N, C-alpha and C positions, 0 to 999 in steps of 0.2 A: 504494500500500500504506500509506504513512504517513498519508494522509488517512482511509483506512478505519479504521486503528487509532486515530486521533484521535477519530473518531466513536464507536468502541467504548468508549474511555476516558471520553468525555463521558457516555455512557449509564451506565457502571458507577459513575462518580464523581458522577453527578447534577449535571452542569455543562453549560453550553452549549458547543458545539464551539469557539467562539472563545476560551474560557477555557483550552483545552488548547494551550499554546504549544509551540514547538520545544524549549524548555528544561524541559518538564513532568517533574516528579520529585516524590517525597514532600516535598522541600523547598519546592516551589512550589505544590503542591496539598495543602492542609491536610487534606482528607478521605482522602488516600491512606495508609491504615493497613494493617495486616497482613490484616485481614478483607477489605477491598476489593481488596487485591492478589490474594488468592486468588479473589475473584469475577472479577477481570480475567482471571486465568489460565483459569478455567473457561469464560468467554465466548470467549476467544481459541481455546481448544482446540475448542470446539463450532463456532465460526464457520469456522475454517480446517481442521477435521478433522485435528488434530494432537495429539500428546501431548508435553508438556514434561517434562523431567527435573527432579528437585529442584534440581540445580545451576543449570539454566537459569532456573528460577523465582526463585531467590534472586539471580541476577545481573541480572535485569530491573529496574534501578533508575532508569531514566528512559525517555523516549519513544524515543530513538535506540536504546537497548539492547533495548527491546521489539520495535521494527521489525527490528533486526538478527537477533534470536533467532528470530522468526517466519519471516523470510526464509530463515534457515539451516536450520530444520527442514523448511520446504516444499521447499527445494532437495534435501534428503536423501531425500525421499519417492520 
C-alpha cells in the first residue's frame, strides 16, 4: 500500500518515485501546497474508491498519515 501511495504522490507532485521518501511531508516536498494536497486527495479517492472527510484530509500531513488514513477508510468499507 505504501509503495502504491508513493507512486500516486510522485505523479501528483510531478516527482520521480525515488524522491518520495518515508519522511515525505510538505516540509520535505516543496511543491506540496494546498492545491496539490487537494489533487492528492482527489486521486486517492478515485484510485481507492473512497471518500475522505474534511478532518481526514487536513490530518494527512505526511506519507505515514496518508497511508494510515487510506488504510483506515478501506478497513471501514
